[in-house]
HTML snippet that shows the backbone in 3Dmol.js (N, CA, C, O; Angstrom):
<script src="https://3Dmol.org/build/3Dmol-min.js"></script>
<div id="view" style="width:600px;height:400px;position:relative"></div>
<script>
const pdb = `
ATOM      1  N   MET A   1      11.477 101.548  57.555  1.00  0.00           N
ATOM      2  CA  MET A   1      10.054 101.733  57.365  1.00  0.00           C
ATOM      3  C   MET A   1       9.306 100.403  57.451  1.00  0.00           C
ATOM      4  O   MET A   1       8.228 100.329  58.041  1.00  0.00           O
ATOM      5  N   ALA A   2       9.874  99.364  56.865  1.00  0.00           N
ATOM      6  CA  ALA A   2       9.187  98.080  56.871  1.00  0.00           C
ATOM      7  C   ALA A   2       9.060  97.528  58.285  1.00  0.00           C
ATOM      8  O   ALA A   2       8.055  96.903  58.624  1.00  0.00           O
ATOM      9  N   GLN A   3      10.071  97.757  59.103  1.00  0.00           N
ATOM     10  CA  GLN A   3      10.004  97.248  60.468  1.00  0.00           C
ATOM     11  C   GLN A   3       8.883  97.897  61.249  1.00  0.00           C
ATOM     12  O   GLN A   3       8.193  97.224  62.015  1.00  0.00           O
ATOM     13  N   SER A   4       8.691  99.182  61.071  1.00  0.00           N
ATOM     14  CA  SER A   4       7.616  99.835  61.807  1.00  0.00           C
ATOM     15  C   SER A   4       6.263  99.289  61.365  1.00  0.00           C
ATOM     16  O   SER A   4       5.343  99.180  62.176  1.00  0.00           O
ATOM     17  N   ASN A   5       6.134  98.943  60.075  1.00  0.00           N
ATOM     18  CA  ASN A   5       4.902  98.350  59.571  1.00  0.00           C
ATOM     19  C   ASN A   5       4.678  96.981  60.214  1.00  0.00           C
ATOM     20  O   ASN A   5       3.562  96.663  60.625  1.00  0.00           O
ATOM     21  N   VAL A   6       5.724  96.183  60.300  1.00  0.00           N
ATOM     22  CA  VAL A   6       5.628  94.862  60.928  1.00  0.00           C
ATOM     23  C   VAL A   6       5.281  95.023  62.400  1.00  0.00           C
ATOM     24  O   VAL A   6       4.423  94.315  62.927  1.00  0.00           O
ATOM     25  N   LYS A   7       5.948  95.950  63.053  1.00  0.00           N
ATOM     26  CA  LYS A   7       5.680  96.180  64.473  1.00  0.00           C
ATOM     27  C   LYS A   7       4.235  96.611  64.688  1.00  0.00           C
ATOM     28  O   LYS A   7       3.576  96.137  65.613  1.00  0.00           O
ATOM     29  N   GLN A   8       3.744  97.498  63.848  1.00  0.00           N
ATOM     30  CA  GLN A   8       2.358  97.945  63.960  1.00  0.00           C
ATOM     31  C   GLN A   8       1.396  96.782  63.742  1.00  0.00           C
ATOM     32  O   GLN A   8       0.385  96.663  64.433  1.00  0.00           O
ATOM     33  N   GLN A   9       1.723  95.921  62.770  1.00  0.00           N
ATOM     34  CA  GLN A   9       0.881  94.755  62.498  1.00  0.00           C
ATOM     35  C   GLN A   9       0.794  93.860  63.732  1.00  0.00           C
ATOM     36  O   GLN A   9      -0.289  93.408  64.104  1.00  0.00           O
ATOM     37  N   LEU A  10       1.940  93.609  64.362  1.00  0.00           N
ATOM     38  CA  LEU A  10       1.947  92.736  65.533  1.00  0.00           C
ATOM     39  C   LEU A  10       1.255  93.384  66.722  1.00  0.00           C
ATOM     40  O   LEU A  10       0.568  92.704  67.483  1.00  0.00           O
ATOM     41  N   LEU A  11       1.425  94.678  66.890  1.00  0.00           N
ATOM     42  CA  LEU A  11       0.785  95.357  68.014  1.00  0.00           C
ATOM     43  C   LEU A  11      -0.733  95.337  67.906  1.00  0.00           C
ATOM     44  O   LEU A  11      -1.429  95.364  68.922  1.00  0.00           O
ATOM     45  N   HIS A  12      -1.253  95.290  66.678  1.00  0.00           N
ATOM     46  CA  HIS A  12      -2.703  95.257  66.478  1.00  0.00           C
ATOM     47  C   HIS A  12      -3.257  93.834  66.456  1.00  0.00           C
ATOM     48  O   HIS A  12      -4.471  93.645  66.375  1.00  0.00           O
ATOM     49  N   SER A  13      -2.384  92.839  66.526  1.00  0.00           N
ATOM     50  CA  SER A  13      -2.812  91.445  66.514  1.00  0.00           C
ATOM     51  C   SER A  13      -3.269  91.041  67.913  1.00  0.00           C
ATOM     52  O   SER A  13      -2.520  91.162  68.882  1.00  0.00           O
ATOM     53  N   VAL A  14      -4.497  90.564  68.003  1.00  0.00           N
ATOM     54  CA  VAL A  14      -5.045  90.124  69.290  1.00  0.00           C
ATOM     55  C   VAL A  14      -4.232  88.956  69.835  1.00  0.00           C
ATOM     56  O   VAL A  14      -3.959  88.896  71.033  1.00  0.00           O
ATOM     57  N   GLU A  15      -3.846  88.032  68.967  1.00  0.00           N
ATOM     58  CA  GLU A  15      -3.105  86.850  69.410  1.00  0.00           C
ATOM     59  C   GLU A  15      -1.712  87.234  69.907  1.00  0.00           C
ATOM     60  O   GLU A  15      -1.214  86.638  70.862  1.00  0.00           O
ATOM     61  N   TRP A  16      -1.085  88.208  69.279  1.00  0.00           N
ATOM     62  CA  TRP A  16       0.233  88.674  69.720  1.00  0.00           C
ATOM     63  C   TRP A  16       0.151  89.266  71.129  1.00  0.00           C
ATOM     64  O   TRP A  16       0.991  88.978  71.981  1.00  0.00           O
ATOM     65  N   THR A  17      -0.853  90.082  71.359  1.00  0.00           N
ATOM     66  CA  THR A  17      -0.998  90.691  72.684  1.00  0.00           C
ATOM     67  C   THR A  17      -1.301  89.633  73.739  1.00  0.00           C
ATOM     68  O   THR A  17      -0.836  89.739  74.874  1.00  0.00           O
ATOM     69  N   LYS A  18      -2.081  88.608  73.371  1.00  0.00           N
ATOM     70  CA  LYS A  18      -2.324  87.502  74.309  1.00  0.00           C
ATOM     71  C   LYS A  18      -1.011  86.801  74.651  1.00  0.00           C
ATOM     72  O   LYS A  18      -0.744  86.501  75.815  1.00  0.00           O
ATOM     73  N   ALA A  19      -0.191  86.542  73.626  1.00  0.00           N
ATOM     74  CA  ALA A  19       1.092  85.868  73.842  1.00  0.00           C
ATOM     75  C   ALA A  19       1.994  86.708  74.737  1.00  0.00           C
ATOM     76  O   ALA A  19       2.675  86.164  75.607  1.00  0.00           O
ATOM     77  N   GLN A  20       2.009  88.003  74.542  1.00  0.00           N
ATOM     78  CA  GLN A  20       2.846  88.886  75.351  1.00  0.00           C
ATOM     79  C   GLN A  20       2.402  88.920  76.811  1.00  0.00           C
ATOM     80  O   GLN A  20       3.218  89.132  77.708  1.00  0.00           O
ATOM     81  N   ARG A  21       1.122  88.713  77.043  1.00  0.00           N
ATOM     82  CA  ARG A  21       0.602  88.685  78.412  1.00  0.00           C
ATOM     83  C   ARG A  21       0.735  87.309  79.050  1.00  0.00           C
ATOM     84  O   ARG A  21       0.456  87.151  80.239  1.00  0.00           O
ATOM     85  N   GLY A  22       1.160  86.306  78.274  1.00  0.00           N
ATOM     86  CA  GLY A  22       1.320  84.960  78.806  1.00  0.00           C
ATOM     87  C   GLY A  22       0.044  84.149  78.774  1.00  0.00           C
ATOM     88  O   GLY A  22      -0.042  83.105  79.422  1.00  0.00           O
ATOM     89  N   GLU A  23      -0.943  84.605  78.038  1.00  0.00           N
ATOM     90  CA  GLU A  23      -2.216  83.892  77.933  1.00  0.00           C
ATOM     91  C   GLU A  23      -2.156  82.903  76.775  1.00  0.00           C
ATOM     92  O   GLU A  23      -1.254  82.966  75.940  1.00  0.00           O
ATOM     93  N   ALA A  24      -3.123  81.989  76.732  1.00  0.00           N
ATOM     94  CA  ALA A  24      -3.224  81.047  75.625  1.00  0.00           C
ATOM     95  C   ALA A  24      -3.563  81.813  74.353  1.00  0.00           C
ATOM     96  O   ALA A  24      -4.398  82.717  74.366  1.00  0.00           O
ATOM     97  N   TYR A  25      -2.909  81.445  73.257  1.00  0.00           N
ATOM     98  CA  TYR A  25      -3.125  82.147  71.991  1.00  0.00           C
ATOM     99  C   TYR A  25      -3.051  81.166  70.833  1.00  0.00           C
ATOM    100  O   TYR A  25      -2.533  80.059  70.975  1.00  0.00           O
ATOM    101  N   ASP A  26      -3.571  81.581  69.692  1.00  0.00           N
ATOM    102  CA  ASP A  26      -3.527  80.784  68.467  1.00  0.00           C
ATOM    103  C   ASP A  26      -2.282  81.194  67.690  1.00  0.00           C
ATOM    104  O   ASP A  26      -2.212  82.312  67.180  1.00  0.00           O
ATOM    105  N   GLY A  27      -1.312  80.313  67.595  1.00  0.00           N
ATOM    106  CA  GLY A  27      -0.060  80.622  66.915  1.00  0.00           C
ATOM    107  C   GLY A  27      -0.114  80.492  65.413  1.00  0.00           C
ATOM    108  O   GLY A  27       0.896  80.699  64.740  1.00  0.00           O
ATOM    109  N   ASN A  28      -1.281  80.150  64.864  1.00  0.00           N
ATOM    110  CA  ASN A  28      -1.393  79.961  63.420  1.00  0.00           C
ATOM    111  C   ASN A  28      -1.999  81.150  62.698  1.00  0.00           C
ATOM    112  O   ASN A  28      -2.382  81.028  61.535  1.00  0.00           O
ATOM    113  N   VAL A  29      -2.095  82.293  63.357  1.00  0.00           N
ATOM    114  CA  VAL A  29      -2.605  83.477  62.665  1.00  0.00           C
ATOM    115  C   VAL A  29      -1.508  83.987  61.732  1.00  0.00           C
ATOM    116  O   VAL A  29      -0.324  83.841  62.038  1.00  0.00           O
ATOM    117  N   PRO A  30      -1.883  84.579  60.604  1.00  0.00           N
ATOM    118  CA  PRO A  30      -0.892  84.979  59.596  1.00  0.00           C
ATOM    119  C   PRO A  30       0.220  85.893  60.126  1.00  0.00           C
ATOM    120  O   PRO A  30       1.367  85.768  59.695  1.00  0.00           O
ATOM    121  N   GLU A  31      -0.091  86.799  61.043  1.00  0.00           N
ATOM    122  CA  GLU A  31       0.933  87.715  61.554  1.00  0.00           C
ATOM    123  C   GLU A  31       2.015  86.964  62.319  1.00  0.00           C
ATOM    124  O   GLU A  31       3.203  87.250  62.166  1.00  0.00           O
ATOM    125  N   LEU A  32       1.606  86.004  63.142  1.00  0.00           N
ATOM    126  CA  LEU A  32       2.577  85.258  63.937  1.00  0.00           C
ATOM    127  C   LEU A  32       3.362  84.265  63.083  1.00  0.00           C
ATOM    128  O   LEU A  32       4.549  84.044  63.322  1.00  0.00           O
ATOM    129  N   VAL A  33       2.709  83.671  62.094  1.00  0.00           N
ATOM    130  CA  VAL A  33       3.411  82.766  61.181  1.00  0.00           C
ATOM    131  C   VAL A  33       4.479  83.540  60.417  1.00  0.00           C
ATOM    132  O   VAL A  33       5.611  83.074  60.288  1.00  0.00           O
ATOM    133  N   ALA A  34       4.125  84.724  59.910  1.00  0.00           N
ATOM    134  CA  ALA A  34       5.083  85.547  59.169  1.00  0.00           C
ATOM    135  C   ALA A  34       6.233  85.990  60.072  1.00  0.00           C
ATOM    136  O   ALA A  34       7.385  86.015  59.640  1.00  0.00           O
ATOM    137  N   ALA A  35       5.929  86.336  61.314  1.00  0.00           N
ATOM    138  CA  ALA A  35       6.978  86.755  62.251  1.00  0.00           C
ATOM    139  C   ALA A  35       7.944  85.607  62.522  1.00  0.00           C
ATOM    140  O   ALA A  35       9.157  85.816  62.549  1.00  0.00           O
ATOM    141  N   ARG A  36       7.420  84.393  62.725  1.00  0.00           N
ATOM    142  CA  ARG A  36       8.293  83.241  62.959  1.00  0.00           C
ATOM    143  C   ARG A  36       9.178  82.976  61.752  1.00  0.00           C
ATOM    144  O   ARG A  36      10.355  82.650  61.906  1.00  0.00           O
ATOM    145  N   GLN A  37       8.623  83.112  60.548  1.00  0.00           N
ATOM    146  CA  GLN A  37       9.420  82.891  59.342  1.00  0.00           C
ATOM    147  C   GLN A  37      10.520  83.939  59.203  1.00  0.00           C
ATOM    148  O   GLN A  37      11.638  83.612  58.807  1.00  0.00           O
ATOM    149  N   ARG A  38      10.214  85.198  59.525  1.00  0.00           N
ATOM    150  CA  ARG A  38      11.238  86.248  59.467  1.00  0.00           C
ATOM    151  C   ARG A  38      12.358  85.955  60.454  1.00  0.00           C
ATOM    152  O   ARG A  38      13.533  86.062  60.103  1.00  0.00           O
ATOM    153  N   TYR A  39      12.010  85.586  61.683  1.00  0.00           N
ATOM    154  CA  TYR A  39      13.023  85.301  62.691  1.00  0.00           C
ATOM    155  C   TYR A  39      13.830  84.062  62.333  1.00  0.00           C
ATOM    156  O   TYR A  39      15.032  84.012  62.591  1.00  0.00           O
ATOM    157  N   MET A  40      13.185  83.062  61.740  1.00  0.00           N
ATOM    158  CA  MET A  40      13.892  81.861  61.335  1.00  0.00           C
ATOM    159  C   MET A  40      14.927  82.197  60.256  1.00  0.00           C
ATOM    160  O   MET A  40      16.059  81.717  60.318  1.00  0.00           O
ATOM    161  N   ARG A  41      14.551  83.011  59.275  1.00  0.00           N
ATOM    162  CA  ARG A  41      15.501  83.417  58.232  1.00  0.00           C
ATOM    163  C   ARG A  41      16.655  84.218  58.829  1.00  0.00           C
ATOM    164  O   ARG A  41      17.805  84.045  58.426  1.00  0.00           O
ATOM    165  N   ALA A  42      16.354  85.088  59.783  1.00  0.00           N
ATOM    166  CA  ALA A  42      17.405  85.888  60.413  1.00  0.00           C
ATOM    167  C   ALA A  42      18.376  84.995  61.187  1.00  0.00           C
ATOM    168  O   ALA A  42      19.589  85.190  61.111  1.00  0.00           O
ATOM    169  N   CYS A  43      17.855  84.024  61.924  1.00  0.00           N
ATOM    170  CA  CYS A  43      18.716  83.104  62.679  1.00  0.00           C
ATOM    171  C   CYS A  43      19.551  82.243  61.745  1.00  0.00           C
ATOM    172  O   CYS A  43      20.733  82.012  62.001  1.00  0.00           O
ATOM    173  N   ASP A  44      18.942  81.768  60.664  1.00  0.00           N
ATOM    174  CA  ASP A  44      19.683  80.966  59.696  1.00  0.00           C
ATOM    175  C   ASP A  44      20.819  81.771  59.074  1.00  0.00           C
ATOM    176  O   ASP A  44      21.921  81.254  58.894  1.00  0.00           O
ATOM    177  N   ALA A  45      20.555  83.030  58.746  1.00  0.00           N
ATOM    178  CA  ALA A  45      21.594  83.875  58.157  1.00  0.00           C
ATOM    179  C   ALA A  45      22.724  84.111  59.152  1.00  0.00           C
ATOM    180  O   ALA A  45      23.895  84.116  58.771  1.00  0.00           O
ATOM    181  N   LEU A  46      22.386  84.305  60.405  1.00  0.00           N
ATOM    182  CA  LEU A  46      23.403  84.544  61.424  1.00  0.00           C
ATOM    183  C   LEU A  46      24.260  83.310  61.659  1.00  0.00           C
ATOM    184  O   LEU A  46      25.466  83.426  61.874  1.00  0.00           O
ATOM    185  N   ASN A  47      23.651  82.134  61.621  1.00  0.00           N
ATOM    186  CA  ASN A  47      24.360  80.891  61.925  1.00  0.00           C
ATOM    187  C   ASN A  47      24.914  80.182  60.703  1.00  0.00           C
ATOM    188  O   ASN A  47      25.453  79.083  60.832  1.00  0.00           O
ATOM    189  N   ASP A  48      24.799  80.772  59.525  1.00  0.00           N
ATOM    190  CA  ASP A  48      25.264  80.144  58.293  1.00  0.00           C
ATOM    191  C   ASP A  48      26.791  80.043  58.299  1.00  0.00           C
ATOM    192  O   ASP A  48      27.472  81.068  58.341  1.00  0.00           O
ATOM    193  N   PRO A  49      27.339  78.824  58.257  1.00  0.00           N
ATOM    194  CA  PRO A  49      28.799  78.691  58.292  1.00  0.00           C
ATOM    195  C   PRO A  49      29.470  79.239  57.039  1.00  0.00           C
ATOM    196  O   PRO A  49      30.682  79.456  57.045  1.00  0.00           O
ATOM    197  N   ARG A  50      28.728  79.468  55.977  1.00  0.00           N
ATOM    198  CA  ARG A  50      29.310  80.034  54.761  1.00  0.00           C
ATOM    199  C   ARG A  50      29.479  81.542  54.861  1.00  0.00           C
ATOM    200  O   ARG A  50      30.087  82.151  53.980  1.00  0.00           O
ATOM    201  N   ASP A  51      28.961  82.147  55.901  1.00  0.00           N
ATOM    202  CA  ASP A  51      29.061  83.598  56.058  1.00  0.00           C
ATOM    203  C   ASP A  51      30.391  83.930  56.724  1.00  0.00           C
ATOM    204  O   ASP A  51      30.460  84.188  57.926  1.00  0.00           O
ATOM    205  N   TYR A  52      31.433  83.918  55.917  1.00  0.00           N
ATOM    206  CA  TYR A  52      32.765  84.148  56.452  1.00  0.00           C
ATOM    207  C   TYR A  52      32.953  85.580  56.923  1.00  0.00           C
ATOM    208  O   TYR A  52      33.754  85.831  57.823  1.00  0.00           O
ATOM    209  N   SER A  53      32.238  86.510  56.341  1.00  0.00           N
ATOM    210  CA  SER A  53      32.420  87.899  56.751  1.00  0.00           C
ATOM    211  C   SER A  53      32.058  88.068  58.227  1.00  0.00           C
ATOM    212  O   SER A  53      32.762  88.762  58.961  1.00  0.00           O
ATOM    213  N   TRP A  54      30.972  87.444  58.664  1.00  0.00           N
ATOM    214  CA  TRP A  54      30.587  87.538  60.074  1.00  0.00           C
ATOM    215  C   TRP A  54      31.641  86.879  60.949  1.00  0.00           C
ATOM    216  O   TRP A  54      32.045  87.428  61.975  1.00  0.00           O
ATOM    217  N   ARG A  55      32.081  85.703  60.537  1.00  0.00           N
ATOM    218  CA  ARG A  55      33.090  84.995  61.321  1.00  0.00           C
ATOM    219  C   ARG A  55      34.407  85.771  61.345  1.00  0.00           C
ATOM    220  O   ARG A  55      35.094  85.791  62.366  1.00  0.00           O
ATOM    221  N   ASN A  56      34.757  86.403  60.243  1.00  0.00           N
ATOM    222  CA  ASN A  56      35.972  87.211  60.223  1.00  0.00           C
ATOM    223  C   ASN A  56      35.850  88.401  61.160  1.00  0.00           C
ATOM    224  O   ASN A  56      36.826  88.787  61.803  1.00  0.00           O
ATOM    225  N   GLN A  57      34.675  88.978  61.243  1.00  0.00           N
ATOM    226  CA  GLN A  57      34.484  90.094  62.160  1.00  0.00           C
ATOM    227  C   GLN A  57      34.700  89.644  63.600  1.00  0.00           C
ATOM    228  O   GLN A  57      35.290  90.368  64.402  1.00  0.00           O
ATOM    229  N   VAL A  58      34.223  88.457  63.922  1.00  0.00           N
ATOM    230  CA  VAL A  58      34.422  87.938  65.278  1.00  0.00           C
ATOM    231  C   VAL A  58      35.904  87.716  65.533  1.00  0.00           C
ATOM    232  O   VAL A  58      36.411  88.059  66.601  1.00  0.00           O
ATOM    233  N   GLU A  59      36.604  87.142  64.554  1.00  0.00           N
ATOM    234  CA  GLU A  59      38.038  86.921  64.717  1.00  0.00           C
ATOM    235  C   GLU A  59      38.784  88.236  64.882  1.00  0.00           C
ATOM    236  O   GLU A  59      39.692  88.333  65.708  1.00  0.00           O
ATOM    237  N   LEU A  60      38.419  89.233  64.117  1.00  0.00           N
ATOM    238  CA  LEU A  60      39.065  90.537  64.261  1.00  0.00           C
ATOM    239  C   LEU A  60      38.809  91.114  65.640  1.00  0.00           C
ATOM    240  O   LEU A  60      39.693  91.720  66.245  1.00  0.00           O
ATOM    241  N   TRP A  61      37.600  90.924  66.131  1.00  0.00           N
ATOM    242  CA  TRP A  61      37.275  91.414  67.471  1.00  0.00           C
ATOM    243  C   TRP A  61      38.138  90.722  68.515  1.00  0.00           C
ATOM    244  O   TRP A  61      38.610  91.359  69.457  1.00  0.00           O
ATOM    245  N   ARG A  62      38.342  89.441  68.354  1.00  0.00           N
ATOM    246  CA  ARG A  62      39.143  88.687  69.317  1.00  0.00           C
ATOM    247  C   ARG A  62      40.618  89.075  69.256  1.00  0.00           C
ATOM    248  O   ARG A  62      41.340  88.901  70.237  1.00  0.00           O
ATOM    249  N   ARG A  63      41.068  89.590  68.133  1.00  0.00           N
ATOM    250  CA  ARG A  63      42.475  89.934  67.964  1.00  0.00           C
ATOM    251  C   ARG A  63      42.794  91.373  68.349  1.00  0.00           C
ATOM    252  O   ARG A  63      43.912  91.837  68.127  1.00  0.00           O
ATOM    253  N   GLU A  64      41.845  92.072  68.913  1.00  0.00           N
ATOM    254  CA  GLU A  64      42.107  93.443  69.369  1.00  0.00           C
ATOM    255  C   GLU A  64      43.201  93.432  70.429  1.00  0.00           C
ATOM    256  O   GLU A  64      43.295  92.474  71.195  1.00  0.00           O
ATOM    257  N   PRO A  65      44.028  94.469  70.493  1.00  0.00           N
ATOM    258  CA  PRO A  65      45.083  94.523  71.517  1.00  0.00           C
ATOM    259  C   PRO A  65      44.493  94.458  72.921  1.00  0.00           C
ATOM    260  O   PRO A  65      43.450  95.050  73.199  1.00  0.00           O
ATOM    261  N   CYS A  66      45.165  93.744  73.785  1.00  0.00           N
ATOM    262  CA  CYS A  66      44.686  93.569  75.157  1.00  0.00           C
ATOM    263  C   CYS A  66      45.212  94.670  76.057  1.00  0.00           C
ATOM    264  O   CYS A  66      46.311  95.191  75.865  1.00  0.00           O
ATOM    265  N   GLN A  67      44.405  95.005  77.034  1.00  0.00           N
ATOM    266  CA  GLN A  67      44.836  95.933  78.071  1.00  0.00           C
ATOM    267  C   GLN A  67      45.420  95.169  79.255  1.00  0.00           C
ATOM    268  O   GLN A  67      46.232  95.695  80.016  1.00  0.00           O
ATOM    269  N   ASP A  68      44.989  93.916  79.393  1.00  0.00           N
ATOM    270  CA  ASP A  68      45.366  93.117  80.548  1.00  0.00           C
ATOM    271  C   ASP A  68      46.052  91.850  80.052  1.00  0.00           C
ATOM    272  O   ASP A  68      45.459  91.109  79.268  1.00  0.00           O
ATOM    273  N   ASN A  69      47.261  91.581  80.475  1.00  0.00           N
ATOM    274  CA  ASN A  69      48.002  90.410  80.009  1.00  0.00           C
ATOM    275  C   ASN A  69      47.333  89.097  80.384  1.00  0.00           C
ATOM    276  O   ASN A  69      47.545  88.088  79.711  1.00  0.00           O
ATOM    277  N   SER A  70      46.529  89.088  81.447  1.00  0.00           N
ATOM    278  CA  SER A  70      45.864  87.848  81.849  1.00  0.00           C
ATOM    279  C   SER A  70      44.812  87.425  80.827  1.00  0.00           C
ATOM    280  O   SER A  70      44.412  86.261  80.809  1.00  0.00           O
ATOM    281  N   GLN A  71      44.359  88.337  79.983  1.00  0.00           N
ATOM    282  CA  GLN A  71      43.355  88.033  78.964  1.00  0.00           C
ATOM    283  C   GLN A  71      43.993  87.856  77.587  1.00  0.00           C
ATOM    284  O   GLN A  71      43.286  87.870  76.579  1.00  0.00           O
ATOM    285  N   ASP A  72      45.317  87.688  77.524  1.00  0.00           N
ATOM    286  CA  ASP A  72      46.037  87.670  76.258  1.00  0.00           C
ATOM    287  C   ASP A  72      45.540  86.597  75.306  1.00  0.00           C
ATOM    288  O   ASP A  72      45.477  86.834  74.099  1.00  0.00           O
ATOM    289  N   HIS A  73      45.183  85.413  75.819  1.00  0.00           N
ATOM    290  CA  HIS A  73      44.742  84.339  74.934  1.00  0.00           C
ATOM    291  C   HIS A  73      43.449  84.702  74.209  1.00  0.00           C
ATOM    292  O   HIS A  73      43.213  84.185  73.117  1.00  0.00           O
ATOM    293  N   TYR A  74      42.605  85.562  74.763  1.00  0.00           N
ATOM    294  CA  TYR A  74      41.396  85.983  74.071  1.00  0.00           C
ATOM    295  C   TYR A  74      41.715  86.979  72.969  1.00  0.00           C
ATOM    296  O   TYR A  74      41.045  86.991  71.937  1.00  0.00           O
ATOM    297  N   CYS A  75      42.716  87.807  73.168  1.00  0.00           N
ATOM    298  CA  CYS A  75      43.027  88.850  72.202  1.00  0.00           C
ATOM    299  C   CYS A  75      43.620  88.279  70.928  1.00  0.00           C
ATOM    300  O   CYS A  75      43.426  88.836  69.847  1.00  0.00           O
ATOM    301  N   HIS A  76      44.344  87.169  71.045  1.00  0.00           N
ATOM    302  CA  HIS A  76      45.010  86.619  69.878  1.00  0.00           C
ATOM    303  C   HIS A  76      44.286  85.407  69.308  1.00  0.00           C
ATOM    304  O   HIS A  76      44.748  84.815  68.333  1.00  0.00           O
ATOM    305  N   GLY A  77      43.166  85.033  69.899  1.00  0.00           N
ATOM    306  CA  GLY A  77      42.364  83.949  69.362  1.00  0.00           C
ATOM    307  C   GLY A  77      42.946  82.574  69.595  1.00  0.00           C
ATOM    308  O   GLY A  77      42.594  81.631  68.886  1.00  0.00           O
ATOM    309  N   ARG A  78      43.829  82.432  70.573  1.00  0.00           N
ATOM    310  CA  ARG A  78      44.390  81.109  70.852  1.00  0.00           C
ATOM    311  C   ARG A  78      44.582  80.952  72.354  1.00  0.00           C
ATOM    312  O   ARG A  78      44.735  81.932  73.083  1.00  0.00           O
ATOM    313  N   ASP A  79      44.572  79.732  72.790  1.00  0.00           N
ATOM    314  CA  ASP A  79      44.821  79.438  74.202  1.00  0.00           C
ATOM    315  C   ASP A  79      46.299  79.137  74.382  1.00  0.00           C
ATOM    316  O   ASP A  79      46.852  78.283  73.689  1.00  0.00           O
ATOM    317  N   GLU A  80      46.925  79.822  75.293  1.00  0.00           N
ATOM    318  CA  GLU A  80      48.348  79.569  75.556  1.00  0.00           C
ATOM    319  C   GLU A  80      48.538  79.106  76.971  1.00  0.00           C
ATOM    320  O   GLU A  80      49.665  78.841  77.388  1.00  0.00           O
TER     321      GLU A  80
END
`;
const viewer = $3Dmol.createViewer("view");
viewer.addModel(pdb, "pdb");
viewer.setStyle({}, {cartoon: {color: "spectrum"}});
viewer.zoomTo();
viewer.render();
</script>
């Protein structure tokens, strides 16, 4: 529900629509500042080295059984 509210806010923002069209816009309007802060927090959370659960998920993905022996080093997470 919150995302649809944010999306509606941005769609009604004149500066957002200018930016989407590639025109000059004022990036200091509250809607765009809030959007940048949300995206910055999301990127920080994704790239946080302390988030072992995300990194473990990637490792598990890499360790899936291979169908093709030529890709074996990707399946086991090591270069051979």
